[in-house]
PDB file with one MODEL, atoms N, CA, C and O in Angstrom:
MODEL        1
ATOM      1  N   UNK A   1       0.881  -0.934   0.239  1.00  0.00           N
ATOM      2  CA  UNK A   1      -0.314  -0.165   0.232  1.00  0.00           C
ATOM      3  C   UNK A   1       1.041   1.030   0.159  1.00  0.00           C
ATOM      4  O   UNK A   1       2.103   1.100   0.777  1.00  0.00           O
ATOM      5  N   UNK A   2       0.269   2.080  -1.147  1.00  0.00           N
ATOM      6  CA  UNK A   2       1.723   3.173  -0.899  1.00  0.00           C
ATOM      7  C   UNK A   2       0.966   4.568   0.455  1.00  0.00           C
ATOM      8  O   UNK A   2      -0.126   4.964   0.864  1.00  0.00           O
ATOM      9  N   UNK A   3       2.428   4.824   0.658  1.00  0.00           N
ATOM     10  CA  UNK A   3       2.001   5.709   1.991  1.00  0.00           C
ATOM     11  C   UNK A   3       1.793   7.347   1.286  1.00  0.00           C
ATOM     12  O   UNK A   3       2.677   7.697   0.504  1.00  0.00           O
ATOM     13  N   UNK A   4       1.009   8.014   1.474  1.00  0.00           N
ATOM     14  CA  UNK A   4       0.750   9.263   1.419  1.00  0.00           C
ATOM     15  C   UNK A   4       0.339  10.645   2.465  1.00  0.00           C
ATOM     16  O   UNK A   4      -0.683  10.947   3.081  1.00  0.00           O
ATOM     17  N   UNK A   5       1.542  11.212   2.323  1.00  0.00           N
ATOM     18  CA  UNK A   5       1.829  12.500   3.414  1.00  0.00           C
ATOM     19  C   UNK A   5       1.111  13.665   2.495  1.00  0.00           C
ATOM     20  O   UNK A   5       1.275  13.929   1.304  1.00  0.00           O
ATOM     21  N   UNK A   6       0.156  14.332   3.600  1.00  0.00           N
ATOM     22  CA  UNK A   6       0.061  15.761   3.129  1.00  0.00           C
ATOM     23  C   UNK A   6      -0.432  16.630   4.486  1.00  0.00           C
ATOM     24  O   UNK A   6      -0.829  16.015   5.476  1.00  0.00           O
ATOM     25  N   UNK A   7      -0.377  18.225   4.463  1.00  0.00           N
ATOM     26  CA  UNK A   7      -0.603  18.592   5.084  1.00  0.00           C
ATOM     27  C   UNK A   7      -2.048  19.616   5.057  1.00  0.00           C
ATOM     28  O   UNK A   7      -2.190  20.423   4.139  1.00  0.00           O
ATOM     29  N   UNK A   8      -3.203  19.463   6.291  1.00  0.00           N
ATOM     30  CA  UNK A   8      -4.184  20.316   5.844  1.00  0.00           C
ATOM     31  C   UNK A   8      -4.272  21.034   6.828  1.00  0.00           C
ATOM     32  O   UNK A   8      -3.935  20.594   7.927  1.00  0.00           O
ATOM     33  N   UNK A   9      -4.917  22.775   6.619  1.00  0.00           N
ATOM     34  CA  UNK A   9      -5.344  23.537   7.405  1.00  0.00           C
ATOM     35  C   UNK A   9      -5.696  23.163   8.983  1.00  0.00           C
ATOM     36  O   UNK A   9      -6.150  22.047   9.237  1.00  0.00           O
ATOM     37  N   UNK A  10      -5.495  24.025   9.916  1.00  0.00           N
ATOM     38  CA  UNK A  10      -5.934  23.559  11.339  1.00  0.00           C
ATOM     39  C   UNK A  10      -7.349  23.453  11.356  1.00  0.00           C
ATOM     40  O   UNK A  10      -7.832  22.458  11.897  1.00  0.00           O
ATOM     41  N   UNK A  11      -8.155  24.374  10.817  1.00  0.00           N
ATOM     42  CA  UNK A  11      -9.827  24.297  10.642  1.00  0.00           C
ATOM     43  C   UNK A  11     -10.256  22.835  10.155  1.00  0.00           C
ATOM     44  O   UNK A  11     -11.063  22.046  10.649  1.00  0.00           O
ATOM     45  N   UNK A  12      -9.620  22.760   9.265  1.00  0.00           N
ATOM     46  CA  UNK A  12      -9.387  21.925   8.197  1.00  0.00           C
ATOM     47  C   UNK A  12      -9.939  19.994   9.224  1.00  0.00           C
ATOM     48  O   UNK A  12     -10.891  19.214   9.208  1.00  0.00           O
ATOM     49  N   UNK A  13      -8.612  20.121   9.920  1.00  0.00           N
ATOM     50  CA  UNK A  13      -8.047  19.167  11.292  1.00  0.00           C
ATOM     51  C   UNK A  13      -9.054  19.333  12.084  1.00  0.00           C
ATOM     52  O   UNK A  13      -9.365  18.313  12.698  1.00  0.00           O
ATOM     53  N   UNK A  14      -9.659  20.230  12.285  1.00  0.00           N
ATOM     54  CA  UNK A  14     -10.860  19.956  13.485  1.00  0.00           C
ATOM     55  C   UNK A  14     -11.945  19.802  12.904  1.00  0.00           C
ATOM     56  O   UNK A  14     -12.849  19.484  13.677  1.00  0.00           O
ATOM     57  N   UNK A  15     -12.299  19.920  11.610  1.00  0.00           N
ATOM     58  CA  UNK A  15     -13.413  19.541  10.947  1.00  0.00           C
ATOM     59  C   UNK A  15     -13.369  18.084  11.147  1.00  0.00           C
ATOM     60  O   UNK A  15     -14.156  17.535  11.919  1.00  0.00           O
ATOM     61  N   UNK A  16     -12.469  17.430  10.474  1.00  0.00           N
ATOM     62  CA  UNK A  16     -12.097  16.071   9.876  1.00  0.00           C
ATOM     63  C   UNK A  16     -12.145  15.325  11.374  1.00  0.00           C
ATOM     64  O   UNK A  16     -12.853  14.318  11.368  1.00  0.00           O
ATOM     65  N   UNK A  17     -11.540  15.632  12.603  1.00  0.00           N
ATOM     66  CA  UNK A  17     -11.532  15.075  13.777  1.00  0.00           C
ATOM     67  C   UNK A  17     -12.793  14.926  14.366  1.00  0.00           C
ATOM     68  O   UNK A  17     -13.033  13.892  14.991  1.00  0.00           O
ATOM     69  N   UNK A  18     -13.834  16.018  14.231  1.00  0.00           N
ATOM     70  CA  UNK A  18     -15.004  15.969  14.635  1.00  0.00           C
ATOM     71  C   UNK A  18     -15.986  15.015  13.920  1.00  0.00           C
ATOM     72  O   UNK A  18     -16.837  14.276  14.415  1.00  0.00           O
ATOM     73  N   UNK A  19     -15.641  15.228  12.591  1.00  0.00           N
ATOM     74  CA  UNK A  19     -16.252  13.876  11.815  1.00  0.00           C
ATOM     75  C   UNK A  19     -15.731  12.522  12.017  1.00  0.00           C
ATOM     76  O   UNK A  19     -16.599  11.718  12.358  1.00  0.00           O
ATOM     77  N   UNK A  20     -14.664  12.103  11.910  1.00  0.00           N
ATOM     78  CA  UNK A  20     -13.924  10.883  12.671  1.00  0.00           C
ATOM     79  C   UNK A  20     -14.785  10.453  13.839  1.00  0.00           C
ATOM     80  O   UNK A  20     -15.348   9.362  13.752  1.00  0.00           O
ATOM     81  N   UNK A  21     -14.952  11.210  14.943  1.00  0.00           N
ATOM     82  CA  UNK A  21     -15.511  10.691  16.399  1.00  0.00           C
ATOM     83  C   UNK A  21     -17.311  10.579  15.940  1.00  0.00           C
ATOM     84  O   UNK A  21     -18.110   9.814  16.479  1.00  0.00           O
ATOM     85  N   UNK A  22     -17.558  11.345  15.066  1.00  0.00           N
ATOM     86  CA  UNK A  22     -19.224  11.475  14.963  1.00  0.00           C
ATOM     87  C   UNK A  22     -19.350   9.847  13.933  1.00  0.00           C
ATOM     88  O   UNK A  22     -19.640   8.707  14.296  1.00  0.00           O
ATOM     89  N   UNK A  23     -19.107  10.223  13.016  1.00  0.00           N
ATOM     90  CA  UNK A  23     -19.052   8.901  11.982  1.00  0.00           C
ATOM     91  C   UNK A  23     -18.691   7.538  12.856  1.00  0.00           C
ATOM     92  O   UNK A  23     -19.383   6.521  12.797  1.00  0.00           O
ATOM     93  N   UNK A  24     -17.502   7.670  13.676  1.00  0.00           N
ATOM     94  CA  UNK A  24     -16.747   6.481  13.639  1.00  0.00           C
ATOM     95  C   UNK A  24     -15.959   5.921  12.955  1.00  0.00           C
ATOM     96  O   UNK A  24     -15.816   4.700  12.895  1.00  0.00           O
ATOM     97  N   UNK A  25     -15.288   6.825  12.292  1.00  0.00           N
ATOM     98  CA  UNK A  25     -14.118   6.027  11.699  1.00  0.00           C
ATOM     99  C   UNK A  25     -12.839   5.612  12.695  1.00  0.00           C
ATOM    100  O   UNK A  25     -12.527   6.165  13.749  1.00  0.00           O
ATOM    101  N   UNK A  26     -12.134   4.371  11.987  1.00  0.00           N
ATOM    102  CA  UNK A  26     -11.328   4.623  13.280  1.00  0.00           C
ATOM    103  C   UNK A  26     -10.273   4.978  13.327  1.00  0.00           C
ATOM    104  O   UNK A  26      -9.550   4.373  14.117  1.00  0.00           O
ATOM    105  N   UNK A  27      -9.601   6.229  12.441  1.00  0.00           N
ATOM    106  CA  UNK A  27      -8.504   6.514  12.004  1.00  0.00           C
ATOM    107  C   UNK A  27      -8.483   7.981  10.816  1.00  0.00           C
ATOM    108  O   UNK A  27      -9.188   8.250   9.844  1.00  0.00           O
ATOM    109  N   UNK A  28      -7.546   8.550  11.345  1.00  0.00           N
ATOM    110  CA  UNK A  28      -7.853   9.776   9.927  1.00  0.00           C
ATOM    111  C   UNK A  28      -7.122   9.171   8.499  1.00  0.00           C
ATOM    112  O   UNK A  28      -7.466   9.707   7.445  1.00  0.00           O
ATOM    113  N   UNK A  29      -6.320   8.286   8.460  1.00  0.00           N
ATOM    114  CA  UNK A  29      -6.314   7.230   7.380  1.00  0.00           C
ATOM    115  C   UNK A  29      -7.721   6.477   7.208  1.00  0.00           C
ATOM    116  O   UNK A  29      -7.834   6.098   6.042  1.00  0.00           O
ATOM    117  N   UNK A  30      -8.130   6.352   7.500  1.00  0.00           N
ATOM    118  CA  UNK A  30      -9.476   5.439   7.264  1.00  0.00           C
ATOM    119  C   UNK A  30     -10.502   6.836   6.521  1.00  0.00           C
ATOM    120  O   UNK A  30     -10.895   6.902   5.357  1.00  0.00           O
ATOM    121  N   UNK A  31     -10.699   7.682   7.469  1.00  0.00           N
ATOM    122  CA  UNK A  31     -11.186   8.728   6.679  1.00  0.00           C
ATOM    123  C   UNK A  31     -11.160   9.164   5.511  1.00  0.00           C
ATOM    124  O   UNK A  31     -12.137   9.170   4.763  1.00  0.00           O
ATOM    125  N   UNK A  32      -9.719   9.692   5.151  1.00  0.00           N
ATOM    126  CA  UNK A  32      -9.380  10.043   3.571  1.00  0.00           C
ATOM    127  C   UNK A  32      -9.413   8.840   3.060  1.00  0.00           C
ATOM    128  O   UNK A  32      -9.931   9.010   1.957  1.00  0.00           O
ATOM    129  N   UNK A  33      -9.171   7.698   3.188  1.00  0.00           N
ATOM    130  CA  UNK A  33      -9.488   6.646   2.133  1.00  0.00           C
ATOM    131  C   UNK A  33     -10.786   6.604   1.677  1.00  0.00           C
ATOM    132  O   UNK A  33     -11.016   6.638   0.468  1.00  0.00           O
ATOM    133  N   UNK A  34     -11.769   6.526   2.600  1.00  0.00           N
ATOM    134  CA  UNK A  34     -12.602   6.591   2.612  1.00  0.00           C
ATOM    135  C   UNK A  34     -13.386   7.849   1.399  1.00  0.00           C
ATOM    136  O   UNK A  34     -14.036   7.659   0.371  1.00  0.00           O
ATOM    137  N   UNK A  35     -12.913   9.252   2.173  1.00  0.00           N
ATOM    138  CA  UNK A  35     -12.899  10.769   1.327  1.00  0.00           C
ATOM    139  C   UNK A  35     -12.567  10.173  -0.183  1.00  0.00           C
ATOM    140  O   UNK A  35     -13.530  10.249  -0.945  1.00  0.00           O
ATOM    141  N   UNK A  36     -11.441   9.631  -0.704  1.00  0.00           N
ATOM    142  CA  UNK A  36     -11.119   9.738  -1.847  1.00  0.00           C
ATOM    143  C   UNK A  36     -11.960   8.430  -2.699  1.00  0.00           C
ATOM    144  O   UNK A  36     -12.529   8.587  -3.779  1.00  0.00           O
ATOM    145  N   UNK A  37     -11.903   7.466  -2.132  1.00  0.00           N
ATOM    146  CA  UNK A  37     -12.947   6.538  -2.824  1.00  0.00           C
ATOM    147  C   UNK A  37     -14.292   7.166  -3.164  1.00  0.00           C
ATOM    148  O   UNK A  37     -14.810   7.019  -4.270  1.00  0.00           O
ATOM    149  N   UNK A  38     -14.990   8.064  -1.909  1.00  0.00           N
ATOM    150  CA  UNK A  38     -16.278   8.622  -2.521  1.00  0.00           C
ATOM    151  C   UNK A  38     -16.054   9.530  -3.458  1.00  0.00           C
ATOM    152  O   UNK A  38     -16.867   9.482  -4.381  1.00  0.00           O
ATOM    153  N   UNK A  39     -15.292  10.283  -3.534  1.00  0.00           N
ATOM    154  CA  UNK A  39     -14.944  11.333  -4.473  1.00  0.00           C
ATOM    155  C   UNK A  39     -14.940  10.521  -5.860  1.00  0.00           C
ATOM    156  O   UNK A  39     -15.752  10.829  -6.732  1.00  0.00           O
ATOM    157  N   UNK A  40     -13.965   9.424  -6.065  1.00  0.00           N
ATOM    158  CA  UNK A  40     -13.926   8.459  -7.102  1.00  0.00           C
ATOM    159  C   UNK A  40     -15.110   8.653  -7.887  1.00  0.00           C
ATOM    160  O   UNK A  40     -15.369   9.279  -8.914  1.00  0.00           O
ATOM    161  N   UNK A  41     -16.046   7.587  -6.723  1.00  0.00           N
ATOM    162  CA  UNK A  41     -16.900   6.765  -7.109  1.00  0.00           C
ATOM    163  C   UNK A  41     -18.428   7.584  -7.340  1.00  0.00           C
ATOM    164  O   UNK A  41     -19.335   7.437  -8.160  1.00  0.00           O
ATOM    165  N   UNK A  42     -18.218   8.483  -6.217  1.00  0.00           N
ATOM    166  CA  UNK A  42     -19.544   9.355  -6.766  1.00  0.00           C
ATOM    167  C   UNK A  42     -19.628  10.390  -6.831  1.00  0.00           C
ATOM    168  O   UNK A  42     -20.721  10.781  -7.240  1.00  0.00           O
ATOM    169  N   UNK A  43     -18.680  11.362  -6.522  1.00  0.00           N
ATOM    170  CA  UNK A  43     -18.750  12.931  -6.914  1.00  0.00           C
ATOM    171  C   UNK A  43     -18.087  13.094  -8.319  1.00  0.00           C
ATOM    172  O   UNK A  43     -18.561  13.802  -9.208  1.00  0.00           O
ATOM    173  N   UNK A  44     -16.943  12.364  -8.425  1.00  0.00           N
ATOM    174  CA  UNK A  44     -16.522  12.035  -9.715  1.00  0.00           C
ATOM    175  C   UNK A  44     -17.121  11.560 -10.896  1.00  0.00           C
ATOM    176  O   UNK A  44     -16.646  12.040 -11.925  1.00  0.00           O
ATOM    177  N   UNK A  45     -17.714  11.033 -10.982  1.00  0.00           N
ATOM    178  CA  UNK A  45     -18.545  10.126 -11.692  1.00  0.00           C
ATOM    179  C   UNK A  45     -19.522  10.889 -12.635  1.00  0.00           C
ATOM    180  O   UNK A  45     -20.453  11.605 -12.265  1.00  0.00           O
ATOM    181  N   UNK A  46     -19.190  10.644 -13.782  1.00  0.00           N
ATOM    182  CA  UNK A  46     -19.679  11.121 -14.873  1.00  0.00           C
ATOM    183  C   UNK A  46     -20.906  10.516 -14.741  1.00  0.00           C
ATOM    184  O   UNK A  46     -21.749  11.383 -14.972  1.00  0.00           O
ATOM    185  N   UNK A  47     -21.366   9.602 -14.519  1.00  0.00           N
ATOM    186  CA  UNK A  47     -22.723   8.440 -14.527  1.00  0.00           C
ATOM    187  C   UNK A  47     -23.919   9.586 -13.655  1.00  0.00           C
ATOM    188  O   UNK A  47     -25.089   9.576 -14.039  1.00  0.00           O
ATOM    189  N   UNK A  48     -23.537  10.431 -12.608  1.00  0.00           N
ATOM    190  CA  UNK A  48     -24.247  11.295 -11.893  1.00  0.00           C
ATOM    191  C   UNK A  48     -24.859  12.267 -12.492  1.00  0.00           C
ATOM    192  O   UNK A  48     -24.178  13.120 -13.061  1.00  0.00           O
ATOM    193  N   UNK A  49     -26.251  12.348 -12.494  1.00  0.00           N
ATOM    194  CA  UNK A  49     -26.886  13.659 -13.658  1.00  0.00           C
ATOM    195  C   UNK A  49     -26.381  15.007 -12.796  1.00  0.00           C
ATOM    196  O   UNK A  49     -26.014  15.149 -11.629  1.00  0.00           O
ATOM    197  N   UNK A  50     -26.498  15.694 -13.636  1.00  0.00           N
ATOM    198  CA  UNK A  50     -26.375  17.138 -13.120  1.00  0.00           C
ATOM    199  C   UNK A  50     -27.063  17.656 -11.578  1.00  0.00           C
ATOM    200  O   UNK A  50     -26.654  18.152 -10.528  1.00  0.00           O
ATOM    201  N   UNK A  51     -28.521  17.141 -12.247  1.00  0.00           N
ATOM    202  CA  UNK A  51     -29.450  17.209 -10.817  1.00  0.00           C
ATOM    203  C   UNK A  51     -28.913  17.050  -9.437  1.00  0.00           C
ATOM    204  O   UNK A  51     -28.849  17.873  -8.523  1.00  0.00           O
ATOM    205  N   UNK A  52     -28.477  15.580  -9.504  1.00  0.00           N
ATOM    206  CA  UNK A  52     -28.030  14.862  -8.411  1.00  0.00           C
ATOM    207  C   UNK A  52     -26.723  15.976  -7.786  1.00  0.00           C
ATOM    208  O   UNK A  52     -26.599  16.483  -6.671  1.00  0.00           O
ATOM    209  N   UNK A  53     -25.959  16.071  -8.887  1.00  0.00           N
ATOM    210  CA  UNK A  53     -24.685  17.147  -8.527  1.00  0.00           C
ATOM    211  C   UNK A  53     -24.755  18.256  -7.625  1.00  0.00           C
ATOM    212  O   UNK A  53     -24.125  18.603  -6.626  1.00  0.00           O
ATOM    213  N   UNK A  54     -25.818  18.751  -8.354  1.00  0.00           N
ATOM    214  CA  UNK A  54     -26.691  20.130  -7.786  1.00  0.00           C
ATOM    215  C   UNK A  54     -27.175  20.021  -6.490  1.00  0.00           C
ATOM    216  O   UNK A  54     -26.814  20.745  -5.562  1.00  0.00           O
ATOM    217  N   UNK A  55     -28.153  18.946  -6.400  1.00  0.00           N
ATOM    218  CA  UNK A  55     -28.492  18.875  -4.757  1.00  0.00           C
ATOM    219  C   UNK A  55     -27.593  18.133  -3.848  1.00  0.00           C
ATOM    220  O   UNK A  55     -27.988  18.043  -2.686  1.00  0.00           O
ATOM    221  N   UNK A  56     -26.388  17.548  -4.166  1.00  0.00           N
ATOM    222  CA  UNK A  56     -25.263  17.191  -3.719  1.00  0.00           C
ATOM    223  C   UNK A  56     -24.716  18.464  -3.087  1.00  0.00           C
ATOM    224  O   UNK A  56     -24.544  18.399  -1.870  1.00  0.00           O
ATOM    225  N   UNK A  57     -24.412  19.610  -3.691  1.00  0.00           N
ATOM    226  CA  UNK A  57     -23.541  20.955  -3.374  1.00  0.00           C
ATOM    227  C   UNK A  57     -24.482  21.503  -2.697  1.00  0.00           C
ATOM    228  O   UNK A  57     -24.124  21.836  -1.568  1.00  0.00           O
ATOM    229  N   UNK A  58     -25.996  21.815  -3.066  1.00  0.00           N
ATOM    230  CA  UNK A  58     -26.856  22.468  -2.063  1.00  0.00           C
ATOM    231  C   UNK A  58     -26.808  21.956  -1.004  1.00  0.00           C
ATOM    232  O   UNK A  58     -26.360  22.652  -0.092  1.00  0.00           O
ATOM    233  N   UNK A  59     -27.145  20.863  -0.760  1.00  0.00           N
ATOM    234  CA  UNK A  59     -26.992  20.275   0.415  1.00  0.00           C
ATOM    235  C   UNK A  59     -25.851  20.552   1.635  1.00  0.00           C
ATOM    236  O   UNK A  59     -25.938  20.591   2.862  1.00  0.00           O
ATOM    237  N   UNK A  60     -24.848  20.708   0.770  1.00  0.00           N
ATOM    238  CA  UNK A  60     -23.066  20.277   1.486  1.00  0.00           C
ATOM    239  C   UNK A  60     -23.349  21.912   1.972  1.00  0.00           C
ATOM    240  O   UNK A  60     -23.230  22.085   3.185  1.00  0.00           O
ATOM    241  N   UNK A  61     -23.670  22.989   1.248  1.00  0.00           N
ATOM    242  CA  UNK A  61     -23.961  24.366   1.424  1.00  0.00           C
ATOM    243  C   UNK A  61     -24.804  24.381   2.451  1.00  0.00           C
ATOM    244  O   UNK A  61     -24.335  24.765   3.522  1.00  0.00           O
ATOM    245  N   UNK A  62     -26.057  24.029   2.410  1.00  0.00           N
ATOM    246  CA  UNK A  62     -26.904  24.171   3.645  1.00  0.00           C
ATOM    247  C   UNK A  62     -26.638  24.009   5.015  1.00  0.00           C
ATOM    248  O   UNK A  62     -27.002  24.670   5.988  1.00  0.00           O
ATOM    249  N   UNK A  63     -25.688  22.650   4.872  1.00  0.00           N
ATOM    250  CA  UNK A  63     -25.267  22.281   6.004  1.00  0.00           C
ATOM    251  C   UNK A  63     -24.220  22.922   6.499  1.00  0.00           C
ATOM    252  O   UNK A  63     -24.081  22.775   7.713  1.00  0.00           O
ATOM    253  N   UNK A  64     -23.148  23.825   5.765  1.00  0.00           N
ATOM    254  CA  UNK A  64     -22.033  24.602   6.347  1.00  0.00           C
ATOM    255  C   UNK A  64     -23.017  25.890   6.967  1.00  0.00           C
ATOM    256  O   UNK A  64     -22.790  26.339   8.090  1.00  0.00           O
ATOM    257  N   UNK A  65     -23.934  26.330   6.256  1.00  0.00           N
ATOM    258  CA  UNK A  65     -24.522  27.995   6.574  1.00  0.00           C
ATOM    259  C   UNK A  65     -25.288  27.430   8.138  1.00  0.00           C
ATOM    260  O   UNK A  65     -25.372  28.206   9.090  1.00  0.00           O
ATOM    261  N   UNK A  66     -25.632  26.475   8.189  1.00  0.00           N
ATOM    262  CA  UNK A  66     -26.806  26.082   9.214  1.00  0.00           C
ATOM    263  C   UNK A  66     -25.675  26.238  10.516  1.00  0.00           C
ATOM    264  O   UNK A  66     -25.906  26.910  11.521  1.00  0.00           O
ATOM    265  N   UNK A  67     -24.210  25.347  10.230  1.00  0.00           N
ATOM    266  CA  UNK A  67     -23.616  25.196  11.314  1.00  0.00           C
ATOM    267  C   UNK A  67     -22.376  26.253  11.752  1.00  0.00           C
ATOM    268  O   UNK A  67     -21.570  26.277  12.682  1.00  0.00           O
ATOM    269  N   UNK A  68     -22.699  27.262  10.386  1.00  0.00           N
ATOM    270  CA  UNK A  68     -21.971  28.315  11.030  1.00  0.00           C
ATOM    271  C   UNK A  68     -23.106  29.635  11.166  1.00  0.00           C
ATOM    272  O   UNK A  68     -22.546  30.530  11.799  1.00  0.00           O
ATOM    273  N   UNK A  69     -24.220  29.952  10.857  1.00  0.00           N
ATOM    274  CA  UNK A  69     -24.779  30.440  11.402  1.00  0.00           C
ATOM    275  C   UNK A  69     -26.026  30.242  12.113  1.00  0.00           C
ATOM    276  O   UNK A  69     -26.849  31.151  11.994  1.00  0.00           O
ATOM    277  N   UNK A  70     -26.341  29.231  12.835  1.00  0.00           N
ATOM    278  CA  UNK A  70     -27.127  28.203  13.572  1.00  0.00           C
ATOM    279  C   UNK A  70     -27.636  29.828  14.643  1.00  0.00           C
ATOM    280  O   UNK A  70     -26.827  30.642  15.091  1.00  0.00           O
ATOM    281  N   UNK A  71     -28.661  29.865  14.752  1.00  0.00           N
ATOM    282  CA  UNK A  71     -29.457  31.129  15.639  1.00  0.00           C
ATOM    283  C   UNK A  71     -28.822  32.266  15.341  1.00  0.00           C
ATOM    284  O   UNK A  71     -29.197  32.937  16.303  1.00  0.00           O
ATOM    285  N   UNK A  72     -28.113  33.003  14.695  1.00  0.00           N
ATOM    286  CA  UNK A  72     -27.578  34.131  14.020  1.00  0.00           C
ATOM    287  C   UNK A  72     -28.371  34.613  13.039  1.00  0.00           C
ATOM    288  O   UNK A  72     -28.889  33.885  12.192  1.00  0.00           O
ATOM    289  N   UNK A  73     -28.532  36.003  13.096  1.00  0.00           N
ATOM    290  CA  UNK A  73     -29.628  36.770  12.097  1.00  0.00           C
ATOM    291  C   UNK A  73     -28.470  37.026  11.111  1.00  0.00           C
ATOM    292  O   UNK A  73     -27.391  37.549  11.390  1.00  0.00           O
ATOM    293  N   UNK A  74     -28.838  36.613  10.030  1.00  0.00           N
ATOM    294  CA  UNK A  74     -28.033  36.948   8.865  1.00  0.00           C
ATOM    295  C   UNK A  74     -28.847  37.885   7.941  1.00  0.00           C
ATOM    296  O   UNK A  74     -29.980  37.724   7.488  1.00  0.00           O
ATOM    297  N   UNK A  75     -27.832  39.076   7.752  1.00  0.00           N
ATOM    298  CA  UNK A  75     -28.243  40.535   7.129  1.00  0.00           C
ATOM    299  C   UNK A  75     -28.843  40.268   6.012  1.00  0.00           C
ATOM    300  O   UNK A  75     -28.581  39.107   5.696  1.00  0.00           O
ATOM    301  N   UNK A  76     -29.522  40.779   5.256  1.00  0.00           N
ATOM    302  CA  UNK A  76     -30.514  40.789   3.922  1.00  0.00           C
ATOM    303  C   UNK A  76     -29.525  40.617   2.779  1.00  0.00           C
ATOM    304  O   UNK A  76     -28.340  40.785   3.064  1.00  0.00           O
ATOM    305  N   UNK A  77     -29.726  40.420   1.989  1.00  0.00           N
ATOM    306  CA  UNK A  77     -28.611  40.108   0.481  1.00  0.00           C
ATOM    307  C   UNK A  77     -28.629  41.669   0.029  1.00  0.00           C
ATOM    308  O   UNK A  77     -27.523  42.111  -0.284  1.00  0.00           O
ATOM    309  N   UNK A  78     -29.534  42.410  -0.035  1.00  0.00           N
ATOM    310  CA  UNK A  78     -29.268  43.706   0.200  1.00  0.00           C
ATOM    311  C   UNK A  78     -28.013  44.196   0.885  1.00  0.00           C
ATOM    312  O   UNK A  78     -27.059  44.455   0.153  1.00  0.00           O
ATOM    313  N   UNK A  79     -27.893  44.344   2.087  1.00  0.00           N
ATOM    314  CA  UNK A  79     -27.297  44.738   3.303  1.00  0.00           C
ATOM    315  C   UNK A  79     -25.757  44.061   2.638  1.00  0.00           C
ATOM    316  O   UNK A  79     -24.784  44.747   2.325  1.00  0.00           O
ATOM    317  N   UNK A  80     -25.829  42.946   2.558  1.00  0.00           N
ATOM    318  CA  UNK A  80     -24.337  42.172   1.922  1.00  0.00           C
ATOM    319  C   UNK A  80     -23.766  42.803   0.979  1.00  0.00           C
ATOM    320  O   UNK A  80     -22.568  43.063   1.095  1.00  0.00           O
ATOM    321  N   UNK A  81     -24.262  43.076   0.182  1.00  0.00           N
ATOM    322  CA  UNK A  81     -23.875  43.545  -1.390  1.00  0.00           C
ATOM    323  C   UNK A  81     -23.731  45.200  -1.592  1.00  0.00           C
ATOM    324  O   UNK A  81     -23.285  45.818  -2.559  1.00  0.00           O
ATOM    325  N   UNK A  82     -24.191  45.617  -0.514  1.00  0.00           N
ATOM    326  CA  UNK A  82     -24.356  47.151  -0.682  1.00  0.00           C
ATOM    327  C   UNK A  82     -22.702  47.567  -0.934  1.00  0.00           C
ATOM    328  O   UNK A  82     -22.548  48.315  -1.900  1.00  0.00           O
ATOM    329  N   UNK A  83     -21.537  47.213  -0.253  1.00  0.00           N
ATOM    330  CA  UNK A  83     -20.644  47.712  -1.143  1.00  0.00           C
ATOM    331  C   UNK A  83     -19.883  47.811  -2.387  1.00  0.00           C
ATOM    332  O   UNK A  83     -19.046  48.581  -2.859  1.00  0.00           O
ATOM    333  N   UNK A  84     -20.706  46.349  -2.872  1.00  0.00           N
ATOM    334  CA  UNK A  84     -19.852  45.692  -4.427  1.00  0.00           C
ATOM    335  C   UNK A  84     -20.495  46.741  -5.539  1.00  0.00           C
ATOM    336  O   UNK A  84     -20.183  46.650  -6.726  1.00  0.00           O
TER     337      UNK A  84
ENDMDL
END
C-alpha cells in the first residue's frame, strides 16, 4: 500500500477530527481513504446527473450555513452586497 503524506489547515483538521468521532472512523487514514473512494465513485462519476450533483452541493452548502450561522441573524442580501 502506498503511503501519502500531506498537510491540511487547522480548521479542516478540526472538522475532520469531529467527523471521525461522529461517524465512527477508526483513524484519519480510514477517513481519507473513504473520502478518496467517495470522490472517485460518487462525486467525480460522470454517470451522476447534473441535478444530483447540484442537489449534493446544495445540501453541503445548507449544512455549512446552518453550522456556521445557526441561531444568528443573517443580514439581508441587499445589505451584504451594498458595498459592491
